[in-house]
N, C-alpha and C positions, 0 to 999 in steps of 0.2 A: 504493499500500499504506499502510495505517495504521501509524504507529509508536507504540510503547509510551508514549513521552514525550507524546504527544498525548491520551493517555486518563487519565481519572481514576477511582478506584474510590470508591464511596459505599456504606457498610455501614449498614443499618438493622437494628438488633438490640437488644432490651432487655436482653440478657445482657452484664454488664460483662465477664466472663471470656472470652466469644466475641469481643467487640470488642477486647480486649487481645491475644488470640492472632492475630487476623487482622492487627492493627496491627504486632505484632512480626514476623510473616512478611513483611509488605510492606517493612518496614524492612530486614530481612536480605536478602531475595531480589529485590526490585523497588523499590530506592531511587529509581529514575528516574520512578516512577509516583506521583502526588499521591494522598493518601488521606484521607478524612474519614469520621467515623462519627457516627451519631445513635442516641440511645437509644429514639426513638419515631417511628412513622410520621408522627404529626401534625406533629412538629417538622420532619422532613425534607421532608414535602410543602410546608410553609409556605416553607422555605429554597428548595426548587427553584422554586416559583411566583415568588419574588422574585428570582430568578437570582442567588442568593448561593452556590450549590453550585459550586465549581471554574469559574467562568465563564472562565477562561483556556483551559480544555481544550475540544477540539472535540467530545469525546464522553466520556461517563461510564458506567461499568458499575455497576449497582445490584445489591448483594447484599441481598435482603430477606427477612427472618425471617418466617415465617407467624404464629406465635403470639406476639403482644405485647399488653399491655394497653392500653387507650384506643382504639387503632386497629390492627387486625390486618393482616397483609400483603395479604389480599384487599381490605379496605376501602381500603388504600393504593392498590392497583393499580387499583380502580375509580375513585377520586378523581383519580389521576394521569392516567389515560386521558382524563379530561375537561379537562385543562389545554389551553393553546394548543399546537397541533400543532408549532409551532416550538420549543417547549420540549421536548415529548415526544420528538421525533426525536433529541435530544442524549443520550438515555438508553437503555440496553439493560438490561432487568430479568430477574434471575434469582431464583427463589424458593428460599429455604432452610428446612430443618428437620432435627431429628435424628430426627423420627418423622413419618410421613406415612400416611393411610389412603386407601382408594379414593375417598372422598368429596373429601378434599383434592385428590387428583390430578385428579379431574374438574374441581374449581374452578380449578386451574391451567391446564387445557387450555381452560376457557371464556374466559379472559382474554388477549386478543390482545398486550397489552404485556408479558406474561410469556414470555421466549423458552424457558426450561426450568427444571426443577426440580434442585437440587443438595442432596445429603445433607451434613450436618455430621458431624464437624467439618471445618472448612476448613484443611487443611494446605497444604504447599507444592505437592504434586502437584495437588491440586483447584484451587488458585488458578491454577497454570500452565495447566491445561487450560481454565479458564474464560476466561483472558485470550487463549489462542490462538483459542478458539471465537469470542470477541468480535471480534478483529482480522480473523478470515476472514470473519465476517458483514459487518462494516463495509467491508472490501475488495471484497466481492462487490457491495455496494450502490453503491460508487463505479464499478464497472466498467460 
């Protein structure tokens, strides 16, 4: 069974307010879980490729916003899926947005690296659910 202490959370969101809300929730409810945030997909992708994103963690959960300038969540997912498979397998990607239409949902489904879609805002209940889903998914892969 995967332990929370072995998981890190990576938030990729251009909204400063959303990043602060998630950071505060993590500090309050999950202090044992390492957390890092990026304001752009391009910056996060470069850090992931260089193995600079929580390298001490066996697995990282990526919370990826759809709508961002420069590189949106779909472009990030496409570029991320082209990285070395050893890098990709360390990360589980959840797509985020406060609004999504049918076309966006189809785009989420087309990308194998995206596990599922989550609606914003990310409060304690949503974070708990996502963490539990990730731990269950990773534990089933180990079995």
